[in-house]
Backbone as a chain_set.jsonl record, in Angstrom:
{"seq": "XXXXXXXXXXXXXXXXXXXXXXXXXXXXXXXXXXXXXXXXXXXXXXXXXXXXXXXXXXXXXXXXXXXXXXXXXXXXXXXXXXXXXXXXXXXXXXXXXXXXXXXXXXXXXXXXXXXXXXXXXXXXX", "coords": {"N": [[-9.113, -11.184, 8.53], [-9.865, -8.612, 9.901], [-10.531, -7.351, 7.56], [-12.88, -8.452, 6.955], [-14.285, -8.327, 8.71], [-14.615, -5.564, 8.96], [-15.805, -5.092, 6.237], [-18.423, -6.484, 6.53], [-19.43, -4.948, 8.79], [-19.625, -2.212, 7.62], [-21.314, -3.298, 5.564], [-23.599, -3.775, 7.024], [-24.258, -0.921, 7.863], [-25.167, 0.024, 5.515], [-27.305, -1.287, 4.641], [-29.119, -0.389, 6.899], [-29.369, 2.39, 6.368], [-30.507, 1.674, 3.743], [-32.865, 0.664, 4.858], [-33.901, 2.966, 6.001], [-35.017, 4.142, 4.066], [-33.519, 4.828, 1.829], [-32.777, 4.533, -1.497], [-30.459, 4.503, -2.916], [-26.962, 4.179, -2.635], [-24.959, 6.981, -2.247], [-21.925, 9.136, -2.785], [-21.918, 10.883, -1.024], [-22.88, 9.321, 1.084], [-20.929, 7.967, 1.95], [-19.015, 8.59, 3.877], [-20.446, 9.025, 6.181], [-21.487, 6.502, 6.43], [-18.815, 4.412, 6.524], [-17.462, 5.174, 8.589], [-18.653, 4.777, 11.255], [-18.739, 2.121, 10.899], [-15.984, 1.459, 10.517], [-14.995, 2.092, 13.298], [-16.484, 0.148, 14.737], [-15.293, -2.254, 13.634], [-12.595, -2.128, 13.547], [-11.151, -2.662, 16.093], [-8.874, -2.872, 19.185], [-8.811, -5.42, 19.938], [-9.395, -7.245, 17.611], [-7.597, -6.076, 15.774], [-5.129, -6.913, 16.774], [-5.609, -9.883, 16.93], [-5.613, -10.266, 14.161], [-2.916, -9.836, 13.343], [-1.883, -11.561, 15.125], [-2.784, -13.853, 13.722], [-1.522, -13.677, 11.376], [1.113, -14.454, 12.262], [2.82, -12.519, 12.903], [2.712, -10.852, 15.155], [2.522, -12.216, 18.359], [5.935, -13.154, 17.164], [5.765, -15.753, 14.929], [7.382, -17.699, 12.977], [6.615, -20.172, 11.625], [3.692, -20.046, 11.102], [3.725, -17.986, 9.627], [5.122, -18.429, 7.392], [3.805, -20.788, 6.223], [1.741, -19.889, 4.421], [2.785, -18.844, 2.543], [3.668, -19.048, -0.627], [5.808, -21.239, -2.477], [8.531, -19.782, -4.718], [8.167, -20.55, -8.157], [10.291, -21.984, -9.904], [11.424, -22.808, -12.6], [10.314, -22.769, -15.853], [8.963, -24.882, -18.275], [8.438, -24.535, -21.448], [6.009, -25.777, -23.803], [6.696, -27.735, -27.177], [6.697, -25.469, -29.814], [4.258, -24.434, -32.853], [5.581, -24.89, -36.106], [7.969, -23.08, -37.201], [8.178, -21.243, -35.596], [10.199, -19.531, -33.086], [10.16, -20.579, -30.461], [11.544, -23.502, -29.19], [11.372, -25.776, -27.217], [11.948, -24.085, -25.192], [13.441, -23.092, -21.944], [12.34, -21.151, -19.533], [13.547, -18.824, -17.103], [12.447, -18.328, -13.931], [12.349, -15.115, -12.129], [13.695, -15.143, -9.0], [13.237, -13.459, -6.361], [15.706, -12.281, -4.18], [15.313, -11.473, -1.517], [13.155, -12.571, -0.516], [11.783, -14.804, 2.11], [11.86, -17.904, 2.237], [12.179, -20.086, 3.961], [12.089, -20.907, 7.27], [14.626, -20.167, 8.87], [15.543, -18.308, 7.036], [13.453, -16.329, 7.201], [13.818, -15.556, 9.923], [16.454, -14.789, 9.78], [16.108, -12.526, 8.104], [14.589, -10.936, 9.642], [16.186, -10.445, 11.647], [18.044, -8.75, 10.418], [16.356, -6.536, 9.725], [15.729, -5.658, 12.096], [18.224, -4.979, 13.258], [18.738, -2.82, 11.105], [16.512, -1.019, 12.07], [17.586, -0.433, 14.589], [19.867, 1.122, 13.957], [18.645, 3.296, 12.787], [17.24, 4.334, 15.06], [19.55, 5.129, 16.519], [20.653, 7.151, 14.799], [18.499, 8.788, 14.751], [18.537, 9.869, 17.188]], "CA": [[-10.012, -11.198, 9.397], [-10.33, -7.557, 10.122], [-11.062, -6.82, 6.409], [-14.388, -9.057, 6.758], [-15.189, -7.813, 9.951], [-15.047, -4.055, 8.357], [-16.832, -5.065, 5.139], [-19.494, -6.854, 7.474], [-19.843, -3.761, 9.658], [-20.253, -1.494, 6.453], [-22.716, -3.631, 4.809], [-24.812, -3.418, 8.128], [-24.635, 0.426, 8.016], [-25.732, 0.343, 4.158], [-28.714, -1.776, 5.117], [-29.636, 0.436, 7.593], [-29.582, 3.434, 5.373], [-31.748, 1.256, 2.993], [-34.189, 0.428, 5.721], [-34.185, 4.379, 6.205], [-35.633, 4.597, 2.899], [-32.446, 5.285, 0.793], [-32.847, 3.589, -2.741], [-28.967, 4.116, -3.542], [-25.965, 4.754, -1.698], [-24.21, 7.759, -3.071], [-20.695, 9.237, -2.493], [-22.034, 11.797, 0.201], [-22.956, 8.719, 2.19], [-19.699, 6.912, 2.247], [-18.332, 8.847, 5.144], [-21.402, 8.663, 7.264], [-21.396, 4.811, 6.896], [-17.766, 4.1, 6.997], [-16.715, 5.807, 10.115], [-18.915, 3.862, 12.485], [-18.296, 0.72, 10.505], [-14.681, 1.26, 10.865], [-14.957, 1.961, 14.488], [-17.042, -1.124, 15.108], [-14.791, -3.196, 13.169], [-11.128, -2.295, 13.891], [-10.981, -2.689, 17.689], [-7.566, -3.248, 19.499], [-8.694, -6.763, 20.011], [-9.305, -7.485, 16.296], [-6.171, -5.711, 14.957], [-4.42, -8.112, 17.772], [-5.998, -11.453, 16.455], [-5.03, -10.118, 12.821], [-1.283, -9.675, 13.892], [-1.222, -12.961, 15.592], [-3.267, -15.151, 12.673], [-0.678, -13.881, 10.416], [2.406, -14.865, 12.779], [3.731, -11.269, 12.993], [3.256, -10.696, 16.699], [3.883, -12.709, 18.69], [6.445, -13.499, 15.876], [5.495, -17.035, 14.462], [7.55, -17.786, 11.599], [5.932, -21.123, 10.845], [2.628, -19.784, 10.803], [3.567, -16.837, 8.633], [5.421, -19.175, 6.055], [2.837, -21.707, 5.951], [0.818, -19.351, 3.842], [3.698, -18.009, 1.433], [3.837, -20.188, -1.77], [7.295, -21.219, -2.595], [8.507, -19.226, -5.929], [8.394, -21.252, -9.284], [11.825, -21.584, -10.415], [11.444, -22.731, -13.964], [8.804, -23.225, -16.571], [9.536, -25.516, -19.566], [7.145, -24.455, -22.611], [5.866, -27.154, -24.832], [7.213, -27.307, -28.372], [5.885, -24.485, -30.625], [4.409, -24.796, -33.894], [6.809, -24.937, -36.855], [8.36, -21.728, -38.042], [8.122, -20.503, -34.004], [11.329, -19.572, -32.361], [10.192, -21.304, -29.286], [11.493, -24.918, -29.206], [11.873, -26.327, -25.828], [12.877, -23.11, -24.23], [13.068, -22.892, -20.615], [12.582, -20.054, -18.864], [13.965, -18.62, -15.396], [11.31, -17.193, -13.278], [13.15, -14.477, -11.247], [13.49, -15.373, -7.555], [13.66, -12.223, -5.306], [16.647, -12.665, -3.206], [15.056, -11.099, -0.263], [11.81, -13.424, -0.268], [12.249, -15.809, 2.961], [11.419, -19.509, 1.948], [12.6, -20.992, 5.171], [12.225, -20.434, 8.896], [15.839, -19.92, 8.985], [15.679, -17.274, 6.082], [12.836, -15.468, 7.727], [14.642, -15.206, 10.994], [17.561, -13.666, 9.46], [15.455, -11.373, 7.593], [13.98, -10.3, 10.756], [17.189, -9.984, 12.528], [18.552, -7.719, 9.486], [15.35, -5.538, 9.956], [15.974, -5.17, 13.792], [19.557, -4.102, 13.04], [18.297, -1.384, 10.654], [15.747, -0.238, 13.037], [18.535, 0.082, 15.877], [20.868, 2.233, 13.541], [17.89, 4.604, 12.672], [16.996, 5.002, 16.106], [20.728, 5.999, 16.791], [20.609, 8.376, 13.977], [17.513, 9.705, 15.104], [19.043, 10.47, 18.582]], "C": [[-10.557, -9.78, 9.699], [-11.123, -7.002, 9.077], [-12.619, -7.567, 6.404], [-14.829, -8.544, 7.478], [-15.661, -6.266, 9.506], [-16.253, -4.229, 7.432], [-18.336, -5.58, 5.921], [-20.284, -5.565, 7.824], [-20.391, -2.636, 8.452], [-21.358, -1.926, 5.835], [-23.939, -3.411, 5.965], [-24.97, -1.974, 7.863], [-25.363, 0.694, 6.463], [-27.22, -0.228, 4.47], [-29.588, -0.842, 5.921], [-30.149, 1.916, 6.972], [-30.615, 2.909, 4.413], [-32.931, 1.297, 3.609], [-34.655, 1.86, 6.02], [-35.1, 4.834, 5.328], [-34.87, 5.148, 1.827], [-32.597, 4.227, -0.147], [-31.232, 3.398, -3.343], [-28.027, 4.669, -2.535], [-24.99, 5.737, -2.463], [-22.809, 8.128, -2.025], [-20.523, 9.988, -1.044], [-22.387, 10.793, 1.171], [-22.014, 8.028, 2.9], [-19.239, 7.105, 3.737], [-18.976, 8.445, 6.625], [-21.534, 6.956, 7.555], [-20.158, 4.218, 7.166], [-17.16, 4.224, 7.964], [-17.169, 4.978, 11.097], [-18.886, 2.402, 12.25], [-16.912, 0.458, 10.78], [-14.506, 1.254, 12.729], [-15.563, 0.593, 15.204], [-15.906, -2.277, 15.05], [-13.085, -3.264, 13.759], [-10.541, -2.043, 15.391], [-9.607, -3.19, 17.809], [-7.632, -4.742, 19.212], [-8.687, -7.621, 18.431], [-8.213, -7.378, 15.633], [-4.961, -6.803, 15.694], [-4.287, -9.478, 17.193], [-5.474, -11.26, 15.021], [-3.522, -10.612, 12.75], [-0.85, -11.094, 14.08], [-1.488, -14.114, 14.719], [-2.314, -14.957, 11.837], [0.63, -14.116, 10.708], [3.459, -13.78, 12.771], [3.957, -10.929, 14.418], [2.163, -11.266, 17.564], [4.45, -13.345, 17.502], [6.427, -14.962, 16.018], [5.852, -17.26, 13.141], [7.108, -19.141, 10.777], [4.549, -20.984, 10.418], [2.705, -18.524, 9.628], [4.11, -17.506, 7.199], [4.416, -20.204, 5.534], [1.761, -20.975, 4.762], [1.411, -19.033, 2.392], [3.965, -19.421, 0.634], [5.272, -20.032, -2.17], [7.342, -20.719, -4.37], [8.691, -20.318, -7.009], [9.811, -21.016, -9.815], [12.128, -22.035, -11.647], [10.312, -23.292, -14.735], [9.277, -23.635, -18.037], [8.187, -25.135, -20.565], [7.078, -25.489, -23.685], [6.251, -26.468, -26.168], [6.313, -26.586, -29.026], [5.746, -25.076, -32.054], [5.521, -24.519, -35.026], [6.744, -23.596, -37.471], [8.441, -20.733, -36.59], [9.549, -20.875, -33.602], [11.512, -20.063, -31.142], [10.16, -22.762, -29.392], [12.072, -25.526, -28.052], [12.738, -25.372, -24.948], [12.402, -23.052, -23.043], [13.509, -21.51, -19.78], [12.399, -19.891, -17.485], [12.714, -17.616, -14.968], [12.447, -16.357, -12.162], [12.553, -14.873, -9.857], [13.957, -14.056, -6.864], [14.67, -12.825, -4.297], [16.222, -12.777, -1.65], [13.573, -11.961, 0.237], [12.084, -15.053, 0.65], [11.386, -17.142, 2.462], [11.328, -20.398, 3.094], [12.159, -20.305, 6.419], [13.71, -19.504, 9.054], [15.924, -18.548, 8.188], [14.714, -15.911, 6.416], [13.396, -14.873, 8.865], [15.66, -14.1, 11.079], [17.317, -12.486, 8.664], [14.997, -10.551, 8.724], [15.016, -9.525, 11.602], [18.025, -8.552, 11.634], [17.859, -6.451, 9.902], [15.504, -4.919, 11.332], [17.148, -4.455, 13.765], [19.511, -2.926, 12.562], [17.494, -0.498, 11.409], [16.608, 0.555, 14.188], [19.498, 1.201, 15.087], [19.891, 3.28, 13.17], [17.416, 5.245, 13.792], [18.345, 5.816, 16.822], [21.164, 7.255, 15.966], [19.759, 9.413, 14.295], [17.897, 10.667, 16.448], [19.949, 11.391, 18.462]], "O": [[-11.785, -9.719, 9.763], [-12.136, -6.338, 9.298], [-13.479, -7.024, 5.709], [-15.941, -8.082, 7.221], [-16.805, -5.838, 9.659], [-17.372, -3.755, 7.629], [-19.323, -4.863, 5.753], [-21.367, -5.191, 7.373], [-21.57, -2.286, 8.467], [-22.294, -1.181, 5.548], [-25.039, -2.927, 5.698], [-26.141, -1.753, 7.554], [-26.131, 1.652, 6.374], [-28.187, 0.533, 4.502], [-30.732, -0.583, 5.549], [-31.267, 2.384, 7.186], [-31.602, 3.618, 4.22], [-33.932, 1.826, 3.124], [-35.848, 1.976, 6.304], [-35.9, 5.731, 5.595], [-35.397, 5.856, 0.969], [-32.565, 3.063, 0.252], [-30.847, 2.45, -4.027], [-28.344, 5.528, -1.712], [-24.237, 5.242, -3.301], [-22.608, 7.653, -0.908], [-19.61, 9.897, -0.224], [-22.261, 11.223, 2.318], [-22.092, 7.585, 4.046], [-19.1, 6.223, 4.584], [-18.515, 7.92, 7.639], [-21.646, 6.377, 8.635], [-20.206, 3.404, 8.088], [-16.284, 3.425, 8.295], [-16.357, 4.413, 11.831], [-18.981, 1.566, 13.149], [-16.579, -0.636, 11.236], [-13.876, 0.355, 13.286], [-15.015, 0.111, 16.195], [-15.603, -3.024, 15.98], [-12.535, -4.241, 14.266], [-9.599, -1.303, 15.673], [-9.077, -3.815, 16.89], [-6.826, -5.318, 18.481], [-7.934, -8.58, 18.259], [-7.757, -8.299, 14.955], [-4.064, -7.35, 15.052], [-3.241, -10.096, 16.997], [-4.807, -12.218, 14.629], [-3.112, -11.62, 12.174], [0.076, -11.699, 13.54], [-0.812, -15.143, 14.746], [-1.964, -16.007, 11.297], [1.448, -14.073, 9.789], [4.669, -13.982, 12.666], [5.077, -10.741, 14.893], [1.011, -10.836, 17.498], [3.716, -14.03, 16.79], [6.942, -15.494, 17.002], [5.058, -17.13, 12.21], [7.202, -19.229, 9.553], [4.138, -21.669, 9.481], [1.763, -18.248, 8.884], [3.644, -17.194, 6.103], [4.314, -20.356, 4.317], [0.948, -21.749, 4.256], [0.757, -18.972, 1.351], [4.333, -20.506, 1.083], [5.859, -18.951, -2.208], [6.501, -21.104, -5.182], [9.54, -21.138, -6.663], [10.295, -19.917, -10.086], [13.258, -21.689, -11.992], [9.519, -24.134, -14.312], [9.852, -22.872, -18.814], [7.049, -25.514, -20.291], [8.042, -25.928, -24.313], [6.226, -25.261, -26.412], [5.129, -26.912, -28.932], [6.548, -25.867, -32.55], [6.438, -23.793, -34.643], [5.798, -23.091, -38.076], [8.767, -19.548, -36.664], [10.061, -21.992, -33.674], [12.621, -20.106, -30.61], [9.106, -23.355, -29.624], [13.281, -25.751, -28.002], [13.741, -25.605, -24.273], [11.191, -22.969, -22.838], [14.612, -21.032, -19.513], [11.564, -20.438, -16.764], [12.242, -16.594, -15.465], [13.257, -16.992, -11.486], [11.357, -14.937, -9.572], [15.144, -13.735, -6.915], [14.376, -13.833, -3.655], [16.525, -13.636, -0.822], [13.099, -11.838, 1.367], [12.443, -16.11, 0.132], [10.157, -17.09, 2.404], [10.52, -21.322, 3.179], [11.9, -19.102, 6.421], [13.736, -18.304, 9.326], [16.437, -17.624, 8.819], [15.003, -14.765, 6.071], [13.491, -13.646, 8.859], [15.82, -13.118, 11.804], [18.135, -11.575, 8.534], [15.101, -9.333, 8.584], [14.882, -8.411, 12.108], [18.483, -7.564, 12.208], [18.465, -5.47, 10.333], [15.382, -3.711, 11.535], [17.154, -3.315, 14.231], [20.006, -1.966, 13.152], [17.739, 0.708, 11.42], [16.444, 1.705, 14.593], [19.839, 2.179, 15.752], [20.405, 4.396, 13.249], [17.155, 6.448, 13.777], [18.248, 6.843, 17.494], [21.874, 8.168, 16.388], [20.018, 10.613, 14.207], [17.612, 11.85, 16.633], [20.418, 11.931, 19.465]]}, "num_chains": 1, "name": "protein.A"}
């Protein structure tokens, strides 16, 4: 959501420059266009809304997992032409063990991250 707002705000700045008589947007224009667009789009409210929509804060694993696609476990290739070495070969797609695919797995991963964060705090003290 924030990215779309930033794009829209930047586009508005470019249109403003164009209406002012510039035919091209050059490198030297970027910061003078991007800075006000960033200030307009990346507000605390928009940032919080993005975290909420993603299910990260407040933590909502159902919302977070809803958009994650489950990994493909196996792929069967069709029979190849004569002379090829691939005859009904089944390829295993690697599944990263830290990719949570259930609410329980995500909650467990979060717990591990929180434990690691506490250890870091203790070490830094």
